[in-house]
C-alpha positions, -999 to +999 in steps of 0.1 A: -066+180-063-058+149-044-024+134-053-007+102-041+029+095-051+046+062-044+083+056-041+108+031-029+103+003-055+132-015-072+149-048-082+159-071-053+167-107-047+145-132-030+146-129+008+154-092+007+135-064+023+121-032+009+101-002+022+076+017+000+064+052+008+033+071-003+032+109+000-003+124+000-014+159-008-047+178-015-066+161+013-068+159+051-047+128+053-057+118+089-094+116+078-088+088+053-084+050+055-053+041+034-045+009+015-019-008-006-027-029-036-005-046-062-009-057-098+013-084-112+019-082-150-011-094-170-033-098-138-059-077-119-051-056-089-052-074-056-054-062-020-022-061+001-029-042+033-050-014+048-047+009+079-073+029+099-072+067+100-053+069+133-031+039+125-043+018+154-056-011+134-044-029+103-056-056+079-035-079+056-040-103+028-032-139+038-004-140+013+016-113+031+007-118+068+039-120+089+060-106+061+046-071+053+038-042+077+017-012+069+021+020+090+014+058+087+028+091+099-002+115+098+020+145+106+040+138+074+010+128+053+027+095+045+018+058+045+044+031+044+046-006+034+076-025+048+081-057+029+103-086+042+113-120+030+103-110-005+095-138-030+093-138-068+055-140-064+056-105-049+067-090-082+041-064-092+033-027-095+024-015-060-003+012-057-012+034-028-050+043-024-073+063-002-110+060+008-128+093+004-155+090+032-150+095+069-158+058+076-130+039+094-134+007+073-098-003+073-108-038+063-119-028+027-102-053+004-118-045-030-102-018-053-136-002-061-140+008-024-110+032-028-115+066-045-080+080-050-050+062-064-013+068-070+005+060-103+023+030-088+059+019-082+075-013-096+088-040-073+107-069-090+120-099-070+145-122-087+153-158-077 
């Protein structure tokens, strides 16, 4: 079975940095576009960033451009999200997701385009 496990979340102050990790198993990791989404309390999940299968191209939500960086290490079956200059608005549960098909559509921004999901990791940013 496909399994995605996020880690690295926590409680930080505004302006701090944090790096999230997502370890994948049960799939050929390098064959899948990967993405990060987040869900603030009481709201719907929203797109954060995505990365192509080989890691050569990335795509970001306007709200995180210049602050967040997505990357992957295919040899370790892991995708990362480096978050900098964190703001209280960034508080949410962050989810790792994978697209099942072989298409390299790294620009997918809607949750329904992704087939596999992790359980999420909480990120809380205080003022």
